[in-house]
C-alpha positions in Angstrom: 0.0 0.1 0.1 2.8 2.3 0.9 4.8 1.6 -2.2 1.8 2.2 -4.2 1.2 5.6 -2.7 4.9 6.6 -3.7 3.9 6.2 -7.4 5.2 9.5 -9.2 2.0 9.3 -11.0 0.0 10.4 -8.0 -1.1 14.1 -8.6 -2.8 16.4 -6.2 -6.3 15.4 -7.6 -5.6 11.7 -6.6 -4.4 12.9 -3.0 -7.6 14.8 -2.8 -9.9 11.6 -4.0 -7.8 9.7 -1.2 -8.9 12.4 1.6 -12.5 12.0 0.4 -12.3 8.3 0.5 -10.9 8.2 3.8 -12.6 11.1 5.4 -9.2 12.4 6.6 -7.5 15.7 5.7 -3.8 15.5 5.5 -1.1 17.6 4.1 1.7 16.0 1.9 4.8 18.0 2.3 8.5 17.5 3.5 7.2 17.1 7.2 4.9 14.2 6.1 6.4 10.9 7.7 5.6 7.2 7.5 3.8 7.5 11.0 1.5 10.2 9.6 0.7 7.8 6.7 0.1 4.8 9.2 -2.0 7.1 11.3 -4.4 7.4 8.2 -5.2 3.7 8.7 -5.3 3.3 5.0 -5.4 -0.6 5.4 -9.0 -0.1 6.1 -9.3 1.2 2.6 -7.2 -1.1 0.7 -9.3 -1.6 -2.4 -10.1 2.2 -2.7 -6.5 3.1 -2.4 -5.7 0.4 -5.1 -8.4 2.0 -7.4 -7.0 5.5 -6.9 -3.4 4.5 -7.7 -4.5 2.6 -10.7 -6.3 5.7 -11.7 -3.3 7.9 -11.3 -1.2 5.4 -13.4 -3.7 5.1 -16.3 -4.1 9.0 -16.3 -0.4 9.4 -16.3 -0.2 7.0 -19.6 -2.9 9.3 -21.2 -1.0 12.5 -20.4 2.2 11.0 -22.0 0.1 9.8 -25.1 -1.5 13.4 -25.4 2.0 14.9 -25.2 3.2 12.6 -27.9 0.1 13.2 -30.1 1.0 16.8 -29.9 4.7 16.4 -30.8 4.0 14.1 -33.8 1.4 16.4 -35.3 3.3 19.6 -34.7 6.0 18.4 -37.0 3.8 16.8 -39.8 4.1 18.7 -43.1 1.1 18.7 -45.3 1.7 18.9 -49.1 -0.9 20.1 -51.4 -0.8 19.0 -54.8 -3.0 20.1 -57.7 -5.1 17.4 -59.2 -4.3 17.0 -62.8 -5.5 20.2 -64.7 -8.2 21.3 -62.2 -8.6 23.8 -59.6 -8.9 21.0 -57.0 -6.1 20.6 -54.6 -5.3 17.3 -52.9 -3.6 16.9 -49.5 -0.7 14.5 -49.5 0.9 12.7 -46.5 4.2 11.1 -46.3 3.7 7.3 -45.9 5.2 7.4 -42.2 2.8 10.2 -41.5 -0.1 8.3 -42.8 0.9 5.4 -40.7 1.0 7.7 -37.6 -2.4 9.0 -38.4 -3.8 5.4 -38.3 -1.9 4.4 -35.2 -2.9 7.6 -33.4 -6.5 7.2 -34.3 -6.3 3.7 -32.6 -4.5 5.3 -29.4 -7.3 8.0 -29.1 -10.0 5.4 -29.5 -8.4 3.4 -26.6 -8.4 6.6 -24.4 -11.9 7.2 -25.3 -12.7 3.6 -24.0 -10.9 4.0 -20.9 -13.1 4.4 -17.9 -10.6 7.3 -16.5 -10.8 9.4 -19.6 -13.0 12.0 -17.9 -10.0 13.9 -16.4 -8.6 14.5 -20.0 -12.1 14.4 -21.9 -11.7 17.8 -23.8 -8.2 17.1 -25.2 -9.1 13.5 -25.9 -12.2 14.3 -28.0 -10.3 17.3 -29.6 -7.6 14.8 -31.0 -10.5 12.4 -32.0 -12.2 15.2 -33.9 -8.8 16.2 -35.5 -7.8 12.8 -36.5 -10.9 11.5 -37.8 -11.8 14.4 -39.9 
């Protein structure tokens, strides 16, 4: 339990959830010690603590994925080519960029299916719209 709570993925929102779950208010700072943690009697909330840590880890993965999406699509160069002798212009992607598009569509769909997506709903749905249209 203690090892789970040491996860670097635990953010302020997760500690708030932990306080709401246990009904105990505490402050995590340089003065917070193992005795303070034990006094919270978190062993009584083992399943809930596990759920909060799991949520933190899954949300951290989503954060990383959203950052990667931003990095990938910031560097993509769109090439416009004229279609034969018409006024119609076509968008052309490099093969690797097209593969990235397909892979990223799958990643976004997986995040949408994740039960913890609510925290990042706006950017996830934004990427879904961008990559699907």
